[in-house]
matplotlib code that plots the C-alpha trace (Angstrom):
import matplotlib.pyplot as plt

x = [0.0, 1.4, 2.2, 0.4, 1.8, 4.8, 7.2, 6.8, 10.0, 9.3, 5.6, 5.8, 8.9, 7.5, 4.3, 6.1, 8.3, 5.3, 3.3, 6.2, 6.0, 2.5, 3.7, 6.5, 4.3, 2.5, 5.9, 7.0, 3.8, 4.4, 7.9, 10.0, 12.8, 12.1, 14.0, 13.9, 12.4, 13.6, 11.8, 10.6, 12.8, 12.8, 13.2, 16.5, 14.8, 11.9, 13.5, 14.5, 11.0, 9.3, 11.6, 10.6, 6.9, 4.6, 2.3, -0.6, 1.0, 1.6, -2.0, -3.2, -1.2, -2.7, -6.2, -7.9, -8.1, -11.1, -11.6, -11.5, -8.4, -5.6, -7.8, -5.8, -2.6, -4.3, -3.6, -4.7, -5.2, -7.8, -11.4, -14.0, -12.8, -12.9, -10.9, -8.1, -9.9, -13.7, -15.4, -12.3, -12.9, -10.5, -7.1, -4.5, -3.5, -0.7, 1.9, 3.4, 5.8, 7.7, 7.1, 4.6, 1.9, -1.6, -2.1, -5.4, -7.1, -9.8, -11.9, -12.2, -12.5, -13.9, -12.0, -11.4, -14.3, -14.3, -17.0, -17.5, -18.4, -17.0, -18.3, -17.7, -16.1, -17.5, -15.1, -16.0, -13.8, -14.9, -13.1, -13.1, -15.4, -13.4, -14.7, -15.1, -12.5, -14.8, -14.8, -11.1, -10.6, -12.8, -10.2, -7.6, -5.2, -2.7, -1.1, -4.5, -5.1, -1.8, -2.8, -6.1, -4.1, -1.7, -4.5, -6.2, -3.0, -2.6, -6.1, -5.3, -2.1, -3.8, -6.4, -4.0, -4.8, -1.9, -3.5, -6.2, -8.5, -8.4, -8.2, -10.7, -9.6, -11.8, -12.7, -16.1, -16.9, -20.5, -22.8, -25.0, -22.2, -23.4, -19.8, -18.6, -18.3, -15.6, -13.5, -11.8, -12.6, -13.6, -10.1, -7.1, -4.6, -6.6, -7.2, -3.5, -2.3, -4.9, -4.5, -0.7, -0.8, -3.3, -1.2, 1.9, 0.1, -0.9, 2.3, 4.7, 3.4, 4.1, 0.6, -0.2, -2.8, -4.7, -5.5, -8.7, -10.6, -8.3, -9.6, -12.4, -14.8, -17.1, -20.5, -22.2, -25.3, -23.6, -20.4, -20.0, -20.1, -17.6, -16.1, -15.1, -12.5, -9.9, -6.3, -5.9, -8.8, -7.5, -4.0, -4.9, -8.0, -8.8, -5.3, -3.4, -4.3, -3.2, 0.0, 0.8, 0.1, 2.2, 5.1, 4.9, 3.8, 4.6, 1.3, 1.6, -1.4, -3.9, -7.4, -8.7, -12.1, -15.0, -15.6, -14.2, -11.9, -12.2, -13.3, -11.1, -12.0, -9.8, -8.7, -7.5, -6.0, -2.3, -2.0, -3.4, -1.8, 1.6, 2.3, 1.0, 1.0, 4.3, 6.3, 5.3, 4.9, 7.2, 4.6, 6.3, 3.3, 0.6, -2.7, -5.9, -9.4, -12.4, -14.7, -15.9, -16.4, -14.6, -16.4, -13.4, -10.8, -8.3, -5.4, -5.8, -5.9, -2.7, -1.0, -2.2, -0.7, -3.5, -1.8, -4.5, -8.1, -10.5, -12.3, -11.1, -12.6, -11.5, -12.6, -10.2, -7.2, -8.0, -8.4, -4.9, -3.4, -5.4, -4.4, -0.7, -1.1, -3.1, -0.4, -2.7, -0.7, 3.1, 4.2, 6.7, 3.8, 2.8, 6.4, 6.4, 3.0, 4.0, 7.3, 5.4, 3.0, 5.8, 7.6, 4.8, 4.1, 7.6, 6.8, 3.6, 3.0, 2.0, 5.3, 7.3, 5.7, 3.8, 1.1, -2.1, -3.3, -7.0, -6.9, -6.5, -6.6, -10.1, -10.4, -7.4, -8.6, -12.1, -10.5, -8.7, -12.0, -13.8, -11.1, -11.1, -14.9, -15.1, -12.3, -14.0, -17.3, -18.1, -19.9, -21.9, -24.0, -24.0, -26.3, -25.9, -23.2, -25.9, -23.2, -21.6, -24.3, -24.0, -24.3, -26.8, -29.6, -32.8, -32.8, -35.6, -34.4, -36.4, -35.9, -35.9, -32.0, -31.8, -33.3, -31.7, -28.1, -26.4, -22.7, -22.0, -20.8, -22.2, -20.8, -17.0, -17.3, -19.3, -17.5, -18.7, -17.8, -18.5, -21.0, -22.5, -23.0, -25.9, -26.6, -29.0, -26.5, -23.7, -25.6, -26.5, -22.9, -22.1, -24.6, -27.6, -31.1, -33.2, -36.9, -37.5, -41.2, -40.5, -37.7, -40.1, -42.6, -39.9, -38.9, -42.5, -43.0, -39.9, -40.8, -44.3, -43.2, -40.5, -43.2, -45.0, -44.3, -43.2, -40.6, -39.6, -35.9, -34.2, -32.0, -28.8, -26.4, -23.5, -25.4, -28.5, -29.3, -30.6, -32.7, -35.0, -35.8, -38.8, -41.1, -40.7, -43.2, -45.8, -44.5, -46.7, -48.2, -45.1, -42.9, -45.1, -45.0, -41.3, -40.6, -42.4, -40.5, -37.0, -34.1, -33.2, -34.4, -32.1, -33.2, -31.2, -31.5, -30.3, -30.6, -31.5, -28.9, -29.3, -28.1, -24.5, -25.2, -26.5, -26.1, -28.0, -31.1, -32.4, -34.5, -31.3, -30.1, -33.5, -35.2, -38.5, -41.8, -42.1, -38.6, -39.4, -42.6, -40.7, -38.2, -41.0, -43.0, -40.0, -38.6, -41.9, -42.6, -39.1, -38.9, -42.3, -40.7, -37.5, -35.4, -32.8, -33.0, -29.9, -29.8, -27.4, -26.7, -26.1, -25.5, -23.1, -22.7, -24.0, -27.7, -29.9, -29.8, -30.5, -34.3, -34.6, -31.4, -32.8, -35.4, -32.7, -30.0, -27.1, -26.2, -23.6, -22.5, -21.6, -21.4, -21.7, -18.4, -18.2, -19.0, -18.3, -20.9, -22.8, -19.8, -18.2, -21.3, -21.5, -17.9, -18.5, -21.9, -20.6, -17.4, -15.1, -13.9, -13.8, -15.0, -12.2, -13.5, -13.9, -15.7, -13.7, -16.7, -19.0, -22.6, -24.6, -27.7, -29.7, -28.7, -29.3, -26.2, -24.0, -22.7, -23.6, -27.1, -28.9, -26.5, -25.4, -25.1, -25.4, -26.3, -23.5, -21.2, -20.8, -18.9, -17.0, -17.9, -17.0, -13.4, -11.0, -13.7, -14.7, -16.3, -15.0, -13.0, -16.3, -18.0, -15.2, -14.5, -18.1, -19.4, -21.9, -22.7, -22.7, -24.7, -21.4, -18.1, -15.2, -13.0, -15.7, -16.2, -16.8, -15.2, -16.2, -13.3, -11.9, -8.6, -6.7, -4.2, -1.2, 2.2, 1.5, 4.5, 6.7, 10.5, 13.0, 11.2, 8.6, 11.0, 10.2, 12.9, 12.3, 9.8, 8.4, 7.8, 4.7, 4.6, 1.6, 0.9, -2.3, -3.6, -6.4, -8.3, -11.3, -12.0, -11.4, -8.6, -9.0, -7.3, -7.5, -7.1, -5.3, -5.6, -3.3, -4.9, -3.2, -4.6, -2.5, -2.1, -3.8, -1.3, -1.7, -3.7, -6.7, -6.8, -9.5, -9.9, -8.2, -6.7, -5.7, -2.0, -1.2, -2.8, -1.9, -3.6, -2.4, -1.7, -4.3, -3.9, -5.0, -6.6, -4.1, -1.5, 0.0, 1.6, 3.8, 3.1, 5.2, 4.0, 6.2, 4.8, 6.9, 6.9, 5.2, 2.3, 1.8, 2.1, -0.7, -1.0, -0.4, -2.1, -0.3, 3.1, 2.0, 3.9, 3.5, 4.2, 4.6, 3.6, 5.2, 3.4, 2.3, 0.8, -1.4, -1.2, -4.4, -4.3, -7.6, -10.0, -12.0, -12.1, -14.1, -12.9, -9.5, -7.6, -4.5, -2.7, 0.8, 2.4, 5.3, 6.5, 7.7, 9.9, 9.4, 7.6, 9.1, 8.5, 8.8, 8.1, 7.2, 4.9, 3.4, 0.9, -1.9, -5.6, -6.8, -10.6, -11.6, -14.6, -15.0, -16.9, -17.5, -15.6, -16.7, -14.5, -14.4, -13.8, -17.0, -19.3]
y = [0.0, 3.4, 5.6, 8.9, 10.6, 12.8, 13.7, 17.3, 17.9, 21.3, 21.2, 19.8, 21.7, 25.0, 24.4, 23.6, 26.7, 29.0, 27.6, 27.5, 31.3, 30.9, 28.8, 30.9, 32.7, 29.5, 27.8, 30.6, 30.5, 26.8, 27.3, 26.6, 28.8, 30.9, 30.1, 27.5, 24.3, 20.9, 19.5, 16.0, 14.8, 11.1, 8.4, 9.8, 13.1, 11.6, 11.8, 15.4, 16.4, 14.6, 16.5, 19.7, 19.0, 20.8, 18.6, 20.0, 19.0, 15.5, 15.2, 16.6, 14.1, 11.2, 12.4, 12.3, 15.5, 17.4, 21.2, 22.3, 20.4, 22.7, 25.7, 27.8, 27.3, 28.0, 24.6, 25.0, 21.4, 20.7, 20.7, 18.2, 14.7, 15.0, 18.2, 16.8, 13.9, 14.3, 11.2, 9.7, 8.2, 10.5, 12.2, 12.9, 16.2, 18.2, 20.1, 22.3, 24.0, 20.8, 19.6, 16.9, 16.5, 15.3, 11.9, 10.6, 7.4, 5.8, 2.7, -0.1, -3.8, -3.6, -0.6, 3.0, 4.7, 8.4, 10.8, 10.6, 14.3, 17.4, 20.9, 23.3, 20.5, 19.0, 16.0, 12.6, 10.6, 7.0, 4.0, 0.3, -1.9, -5.0, -8.3, -8.5, -10.5, -13.6, -13.7, -13.2, -16.1, -18.3, -18.0, -19.8, -17.8, -15.7, -14.2, -12.9, -11.4, -9.7, -8.3, -6.9, -5.3, -3.8, -2.3, -0.9, 0.7, 2.5, 4.0, 5.1, 6.8, 8.5, 9.9, 11.1, 8.5, 7.3, 4.5, 2.0, 0.9, -2.7, -5.7, -7.0, -10.4, -11.5, -15.2, -16.1, -18.2, -17.1, -17.5, -14.5, -11.9, -9.0, -8.2, -11.6, -10.6, -8.1, -11.0, -13.9, -17.2, -19.3, -20.7, -18.7, -20.1, -19.0, -15.7, -15.1, -16.1, -14.0, -11.0, -11.2, -11.2, -8.3, -6.3, -7.0, -6.0, -2.6, -1.8, -2.8, 0.3, 2.6, 2.9, 1.6, -0.9, -1.3, -4.9, -5.1, -5.5, -6.6, -8.8, -11.4, -9.1, -11.8, -10.3, -7.0, -7.5, -5.7, -3.8, -3.5, -7.3, -9.0, -11.8, -14.6, -16.7, -19.2, -18.4, -21.4, -20.4, -16.9, -17.9, -20.7, -19.3, -15.6, -14.1, -16.5, -14.7, -11.4, -12.9, -14.4, -11.0, -9.0, -11.4, -11.9, -8.5, -5.8, -3.8, -0.1, 0.0, -2.1, -1.1, -2.0, -3.6, -2.1, -5.1, -6.3, -9.4, -11.3, -8.3, -5.5, -3.2, -4.0, -0.4, -0.4, -3.9, -3.7, -7.5, -7.5, -4.4, -4.5, -8.0, -9.9, -7.5, -5.8, -8.0, -11.5, -10.6, -7.6, -5.2, -2.0, 0.2, 2.0, 1.1, 3.1, 2.9, 2.2, 5.2, 5.1, 8.8, 8.9, 6.4, 4.8, 5.7, 7.7, 7.4, 3.6, 3.6, 5.5, 3.3, 0.1, 0.9, 2.6, 5.4, 7.2, 8.0, 8.2, 10.0, 12.5, 15.3, 18.4, 16.7, 13.8, 16.0, 18.0, 14.8, 13.7, 17.0, 17.0, 13.4, 14.3, 17.5, 15.7, 12.9, 10.2, 9.7, 9.7, 12.0, 9.3, 7.2, 10.0, 10.2, 6.5, 6.6, 9.7, 8.1, 5.0, 7.3, 9.3, 6.1, 5.4, 9.0, 9.3, 6.4, 7.8, 9.3, 12.6, 12.9, 11.9, 14.7, 12.5, 14.6, 12.6, 12.7, 12.0, 9.9, 6.2, 3.5, 2.3, 0.4, -1.8, -2.3, -3.3, -6.2, -7.3, -7.0, -9.1, -11.8, -12.0, -12.1, -15.0, -16.9, -16.5, -18.0, -21.5, -24.1, -25.9, -28.2, -29.2, -32.1, -33.7, -31.1, -28.5, -25.8, -24.4, -23.0, -22.1, -18.3, -18.4, -19.6, -17.8, -17.2, -16.3, -14.7, -14.9, -13.0, -9.3, -9.2, -9.2, -5.7, -4.5, -5.5, -6.7, -6.2, -6.0, -3.5, -0.9, 1.2, 1.1, -1.3, 1.2, 2.1, 4.6, 2.9, 4.3, 1.4, -1.7, -4.3, -6.7, -10.2, -9.4, -7.0, -9.5, -12.3, -10.0, -9.0, -12.7, -13.2, -14.6, -13.5, -12.5, -12.8, -9.0, -9.3, -11.1, -8.6, -5.7, -7.2, -7.5, -3.9, -2.7, -4.9, -3.6, 0.0, -0.3, -2.1, 0.5, 3.1, 1.6, 2.7, -0.8, -1.3, 2.3, 2.7, 4.0, 6.3, 4.5, 6.3, 4.8, 2.5, 1.5, -0.6, 1.0, -2.0, -3.5, -7.0, -7.4, -10.4, -12.3, -11.7, -14.5, -16.1, -19.2, -18.2, -16.4, -19.5, -21.7, -19.2, -18.7, -22.5, -22.9, -20.1, -20.2, -22.7, -22.3, -20.7, -18.8, -17.9, -15.2, -15.5, -13.0, -12.9, -9.6, -7.0, -5.9, -3.0, -2.2, -1.7, -5.1, -8.8, -10.9, -12.7, -16.2, -14.8, -14.0, -17.7, -19.3, -18.4, -16.6, -18.3, -16.2, -17.3, -20.9, -20.7, -19.0, -21.9, -24.5, -22.7, -22.2, -25.7, -27.4, -25.4, -25.9, -29.6, -30.1, -28.9, -30.9, -27.7, -26.9, -24.5, -22.8, -21.0, -18.1, -17.2, -13.5, -13.5, -12.1, -15.4, -19.0, -19.7, -22.7, -24.8, -28.4, -28.1, -26.8, -27.6, -30.8, -28.7, -27.1, -28.5, -26.2, -23.9, -21.2, -19.2, -15.8, -14.0, -10.2, -9.7, -6.0, -4.0, -6.7, -9.1, -9.6, -10.1, -12.5, -14.6, -14.7, -15.7, -18.7, -19.7, -19.8, -21.6, -18.7, -19.2, -22.7, -22.3, -23.0, -21.2, -23.2, -22.4, -20.6, -21.1, -24.0, -24.1, -25.9, -27.9, -26.0, -23.2, -25.6, -27.6, -24.8, -25.4, -21.8, -21.8, -21.5, -18.9, -16.5, -13.5, -13.3, -10.4, -8.3, -11.4, -14.0, -17.2, -18.9, -22.3, -24.1, -23.1, -24.2, -26.2, -23.5, -24.2, -27.4, -28.2, -28.7, -30.6, -33.1, -33.7, -34.3, -35.8, -33.0, -33.3, -29.9, -28.9, -28.0, -28.5, -26.1, -26.1, -27.5, -26.4, -28.1, -27.6, -28.3, -30.8, -33.4, -33.8, -36.8, -36.6, -38.9, -39.4, -37.8, -38.2, -36.4, -36.0, -37.3, -40.6, -39.0, -38.0, -34.4, -31.9, -28.2, -28.6, -31.2, -31.0, -32.6, -33.4, -34.1, -34.5, -33.2, -34.2, -32.8, -35.9, -34.1, -32.5, -28.8, -26.7, -25.8, -25.0, -26.9, -25.6, -28.3, -28.4, -30.0, -31.0, -32.5, -34.9, -34.4, -36.9, -36.2, -35.9, -33.6, -31.4, -32.6, -31.8, -31.3, -34.1, -32.0, -28.6, -26.9, -26.4, -25.5, -24.9, -24.0, -23.6, -25.2, -23.2, -23.7, -27.3, -28.5, -32.0, -34.7, -32.3, -32.6, -30.3, -31.2, -29.2, -28.8, -27.7, -26.7, -27.5, -25.7, -26.5, -23.3, -23.8, -27.4, -26.6, -26.2, -23.7, -25.0, -22.7, -24.1, -23.5, -20.4, -21.9, -23.2, -27.0, -29.6, -32.8, -36.2, -38.8, -39.7, -36.9, -37.9, -35.6, -35.6, -34.0, -33.3, -31.2, -30.2, -30.9, -34.0, -35.0, -36.3, -37.9, -39.3, -39.5, -39.8, -39.6, -38.2, -38.7, -36.3, -38.2, -36.0, -32.9, -29.7, -26.4, -24.0, -20.6, -19.3, -16.2, -13.8, -15.5, -13.0, -12.7, -15.5, -15.4, -14.4, -16.7, -20.5, -21.8, -25.2, -25.4, -27.7, -30.8, -33.8, -35.8, -34.7, -33.7]
z = [0.0, -0.9, 2.1, 1.9, 4.9, 5.1, 7.8, 9.0, 10.9, 12.2, 13.1, 16.6, 17.6, 16.3, 18.1, 21.3, 21.1, 20.4, 23.3, 25.8, 26.2, 27.4, 30.3, 31.7, 34.2, 35.2, 35.8, 38.0, 40.0, 40.6, 41.8, 38.8, 37.6, 34.5, 31.3, 28.6, 30.0, 28.8, 25.8, 25.2, 22.3, 22.8, 25.3, 26.7, 27.6, 29.6, 33.1, 32.6, 31.4, 34.3, 36.8, 35.2, 35.4, 37.9, 40.0, 38.0, 34.7, 35.9, 37.0, 33.7, 31.6, 33.5, 32.8, 29.4, 27.4, 28.6, 28.2, 31.8, 33.0, 31.9, 31.1, 33.5, 31.5, 28.1, 26.6, 23.0, 22.3, 25.0, 24.1, 23.1, 22.9, 19.1, 18.8, 16.6, 14.9, 15.0, 16.3, 17.8, 21.3, 23.1, 23.4, 26.0, 27.4, 25.7, 27.6, 25.0, 27.4, 27.6, 24.1, 25.1, 22.4, 22.7, 21.2, 19.7, 20.7, 18.5, 18.5, 17.6, 17.0, 13.4, 12.1, 12.7, 14.4, 13.5, 12.2, 8.4, 8.1, 9.7, 10.3, 7.4, 5.4, 2.2, 2.3, 3.8, 6.1, 5.7, 7.1, 6.2, 8.2, 8.7, 10.0, 13.8, 15.9, 16.1, 12.3, 12.1, 14.6, 12.4, 9.6, 11.7, 9.5, 11.5, 8.4, 7.3, 10.7, 10.5, 7.1, 8.6, 11.4, 8.9, 6.8, 9.9, 10.9, 7.6, 8.1, 11.6, 10.5, 7.5, 9.8, 12.5, 15.2, 17.4, 19.4, 18.5, 21.4, 20.2, 20.0, 22.5, 23.8, 26.6, 26.6, 25.1, 28.1, 28.4, 25.4, 26.0, 26.5, 24.4, 23.3, 22.3, 18.7, 19.7, 21.1, 19.3, 20.9, 23.9, 23.8, 25.3, 22.8, 19.8, 21.5, 22.2, 18.8, 16.9, 19.1, 18.9, 15.1, 14.9, 17.4, 15.3, 12.1, 13.6, 15.5, 12.8, 10.9, 13.8, 15.4, 18.9, 20.1, 23.3, 24.4, 26.4, 28.7, 31.5, 33.0, 33.6, 31.8, 30.4, 30.6, 29.8, 32.0, 34.9, 34.5, 38.3, 38.9, 41.1, 39.1, 41.5, 39.7, 40.9, 40.5, 38.2, 35.9, 35.8, 34.8, 32.4, 30.8, 31.4, 31.6, 29.2, 26.0, 27.5, 28.7, 25.2, 23.5, 26.0, 25.7, 21.9, 20.6, 23.2, 22.9, 23.7, 26.1, 27.9, 29.0, 32.5, 32.7, 34.7, 37.0, 40.2, 40.3, 43.5, 45.4, 44.0, 41.1, 38.1, 37.8, 41.5, 41.4, 42.1, 42.0, 38.5, 37.0, 38.7, 40.1, 37.1, 34.2, 34.8, 37.2, 35.9, 32.2, 31.7, 30.2, 29.0, 28.0, 30.0, 31.4, 31.0, 32.4, 30.2, 29.8, 33.4, 34.1, 37.5, 39.7, 41.3, 44.0, 42.0, 44.4, 44.5, 40.7, 40.4, 42.9, 41.3, 37.9, 36.0, 34.2, 32.3, 33.4, 30.5, 29.1, 31.7, 33.8, 35.7, 38.9, 38.3, 37.7, 40.8, 42.8, 41.9, 43.0, 46.2, 47.0, 46.7, 48.7, 51.4, 51.7, 50.4, 47.2, 46.8, 44.0, 43.0, 41.9, 39.5, 38.2, 37.5, 35.7, 33.7, 32.6, 31.4, 29.4, 27.9, 26.9, 24.6, 23.5, 22.0, 19.7, 18.2, 14.8, 16.3, 18.3, 15.2, 13.2, 10.7, 9.0, 8.1, 4.5, 5.4, 2.3, 3.1, 0.4, 1.0, -2.2, -1.4, 2.2, 1.0, -0.9, 2.3, 4.2, 1.6, 1.7, 5.5, 5.6, 3.1, 4.8, 8.2, 7.0, 8.3, 6.3, 8.9, 6.8, 3.1, 2.3, -1.1, -1.9, -2.4, -2.3, -4.3, -6.7, -10.3, -10.5, -13.4, -11.1, -10.1, -6.4, -4.0, -0.8, 2.5, 5.8, 6.8, 7.2, 3.4, 3.5, 6.8, 6.2, 9.4, 8.8, 12.6, 15.1, 17.4, 20.2, 20.1, 17.1, 15.0, 11.8, 9.2, 6.0, 2.5, 1.9, 3.5, 0.8, 1.5, 0.5, -2.4, -4.0, -3.5, -5.2, -8.1, -8.5, -8.8, -11.6, -9.8, -10.8, -7.8, -7.3, -7.4, -6.6, -3.4, -2.5, -3.1, -0.7, 2.0, 1.4, 1.8, 4.9, 6.6, 5.8, 7.1, 10.3, 11.0, 10.8, 13.8, 17.4, 18.5, 15.8, 14.9, 14.4, 17.5, 15.6, 16.4, 18.7, 20.6, 22.9, 21.0, 18.0, 14.9, 14.1, 16.8, 15.8, 13.5, 13.4, 10.1, 7.4, 6.8, 3.6, 3.3, 0.0, -1.3, -0.6, -2.8, -5.7, -5.3, -5.2, -8.5, -10.2, -8.6, -8.7, -5.0, -1.8, 0.5, 4.1, 5.8, 9.6, 12.1, 15.9, 17.6, 17.0, 20.6, 22.7, 23.3, 27.0, 27.8, 27.2, 24.7, 25.9, 25.4, 22.6, 20.8, 21.1, 20.1, 16.9, 17.3, 16.4, 13.2, 12.1, 12.7, 10.7, 7.9, 7.8, 7.7, 5.0, 2.7, 3.3, 2.6, -0.5, -2.1, -1.1, -2.7, -5.9, -5.4, -5.0, -2.3, 0.6, 2.1, 5.4, 5.9, 9.5, 9.6, 13.3, 16.0, 17.8, 18.2, 18.1, 18.4, 15.2, 16.2, 16.1, 12.5, 10.5, 9.1, 7.2, 5.1, 2.8, 3.7, 6.5, 6.0, 9.0, 7.5, 10.9, 10.6, 8.9, 7.9, 4.8, 2.3, 3.7, 0.4, -1.9, 0.6, 0.9, -2.9, -3.1, -0.8, -2.2, -5.8, -4.9, -5.9, -2.3, -1.0, 2.7, 5.1, 8.3, 11.5, 14.7, 17.5, 19.8, 20.5, 19.3, 22.1, 21.4, 24.0, 26.4, 29.3, 28.2, 29.4, 33.0, 34.0, 32.5, 35.9, 37.5, 34.7, 34.9, 38.7, 41.0, 42.5, 42.3, 39.6, 40.5, 37.7, 39.0, 35.8, 36.6, 33.8, 32.0, 29.5, 26.1, 24.5, 27.6, 29.3, 26.5, 25.9, 29.6, 30.6, 27.4, 26.5, 22.8, 21.0, 18.0, 16.3, 18.2, 18.6, 15.5, 13.2, 9.6, 6.3, 2.9, -0.7, -0.8, 1.6, 3.4, 4.7, 7.6, 7.7, 9.1, 12.5, 14.8, 17.3, 17.3, 19.9, 20.1, 22.3, 25.1, 26.2, 27.1, 26.5, 23.6, 21.3, 17.6, 16.0, 12.3, 10.1, 6.4, 4.9, 1.5, -0.6, -1.5, -3.1, -6.5, -5.9, -4.4, -0.8, 2.6, 5.8, 9.4, 11.3, 15.0, 17.6, 20.9, 23.9, 26.5, 29.5, 32.4, 35.7, 38.4, 41.4, 39.0, 37.1, 33.4, 30.8, 28.3, 25.7, 25.2, 22.0, 22.0, 18.3, 14.9, 11.4, 8.1, 4.9, 1.8, -1.0, -2.0, -5.5, -5.6, -4.9, -3.4, 0.0, 2.6, 5.5, 8.6, 11.7, 15.1, 18.1, 21.6, 24.3, 27.9, 29.0, 26.7, 27.9, 31.6, 34.2, 37.0, 40.5, 43.0, 46.0, 44.4, 42.5, 39.6, 36.1, 36.3, 33.6, 35.3, 34.6, 32.6, 29.1, 26.9, 24.0, 21.0, 18.9, 15.5, 13.8, 11.9, 15.0, 18.8, 18.0, 14.5, 15.5, 12.6, 14.2, 17.5, 18.9, 22.4, 24.2, 27.8, 30.6, 33.0, 36.0, 37.2, 35.9, 37.7, 34.8, 36.3, 39.8, 39.7, 42.2, 44.5, 44.0, 43.0, 45.3, 45.8, 49.4, 49.5, 49.4, 46.4, 44.7, 41.5, 38.8, 38.8, 36.6, 39.8, 41.5, 38.6]

ax = plt.figure().add_subplot(projection="3d")
ax.plot(x, y, z, "-o")
ax.set_aspect("equal")
plt.show()
């Protein structure tokens, strides 16, 4: 991609020199000598700049950029959160007297969230709406995730944004979490691998990332919940992805979560933010609050290791100053926090003088979004090889989502792209002939329903859905006519888009009565004519499928994958793209199959009773059959696995290498996501039946072609967390390596042995729950 920014070597320095004269009197009032103050010129100058800062300036830098905070020293950069980049989530305070610029922070998980229009400006400022993290995880393609991060970074830079408030990487441990689409997977290894590559893709281009929400933020029903989690579950499940990303990719920032963890607010949790994040993992960036508007103890936040309070208020800045003056907060803590902030600021595009072009390459990035969307789609069912379809067919589309295109994202995931391409348009672009009469009826129906008080559009906004769910139109008669005159019926299903400020409900997991009736009517009509029916799941997350999937021939999970939804669906439906996506999250048969179904989301407290048995770990350990298992996904071709083995005759030292050969045994080219699970021996610590320890995706293999894959399993990734020792331990015994196409479709196995217990790493003994609770155990379940 062509770089459209240029280095402006004098802008920042000139601005700083011009503004420094405004601070002379202020500096004198605060007890500093008059003269030329030191300037922030790079990492080597940080200590000198911090020494020259007034208490008020330190407090201001640690609070987001709001108008009143530094008003008394005429800071020209402070104003509305969108002063520099309209629509960006926030910015930090500038201190021009010392050459400290304001940096801009922008959401989010599906692309750059800024305003598309600006006052007194005829230009538009669109961004690419990329697939959400759960779609990216469904690709099982780390190189592609890196490419999406790289493309996102270019848009950030071209629009003058220094720090992306993404990726989100909380574990999808609870099915109804309203923000699961912002996260990657129910599995910490997939989460850590995907987040690491996305962070690398963004930061290798010189823009920062913010991994979030730290930590155990696994619901949206109550942001103030106290998450009660065992130390082992925290270390192995809920912190593991963050640890991998910190160690592998060095993110610039991390965002604290709203909730408590074992009795202490995450933003005030020194055990979490210092003992674990910085001491155990070596984090080198800064920590910020989520947009909480000052509801926590500021002194405790500063002491714990929260550097930046967002979005920031005058009250917060004053509270920091008062806490120091009253002896409640040591100013040395402020110095530490400021230095960590400045260590990142000196790496930003703003500090380096890069001038944004406001003209990113949206056309190129749209192609990347389209590829990622198609590769993230999962073929769940394909009876009699119904798919792919010839593109010269006549198609009848059913379901209101064909009119109200659900590309995904709201709140921090809202992206103003130049277009959202729906499924009808995508199919037409691919050459299909659509049943226009049926589509017109849907358009009229949606328009009339939206004109009623019950289903009127909410108008959007940050927290609300633009599209409250509509009941499906009665299509009993239309289905019969369509089946007589069309070659294929396609049903587009979408769960409720929901509100940003709450979790999903069971009505979002189970189809409504009107949707079930539509499926039955369409299926019966088309089967009467001997014609196929395809269901496209245009959804944010898993939904119930077991009760109705036999009524249709094929089921394609499209997710809500960004602006190129329609083209990507057409690419897969026609076979232009052979589906290779696989599930990063389990689809249960019924909600009651989840171990938390009777307790989630809790009141005041929520106890993680399932402990380490999250998602497929629970299903495989306790023999709970899912509708579709973790790692599942079909292809238009078939693959054989062979020659699975380990090196060193199966004797483990510091790592073990697993080998496998994959062959395309079908008739069309395709790619296969190969998964490596390990069944570890129970010693002192009980283990799940299987845990994912590695994965890779083949290149595109033509029929009859093979690829040899190699997977490295290191001791740290194989270890379990021993709470009594506060250490990662690799226990002795025989480990079975299971290589397969999903968590249940295991193709071949091999073993290796560990001769004795190995204590790999001792860590800080922190974050222990202060209450007794019964944890789910395979020994007592």
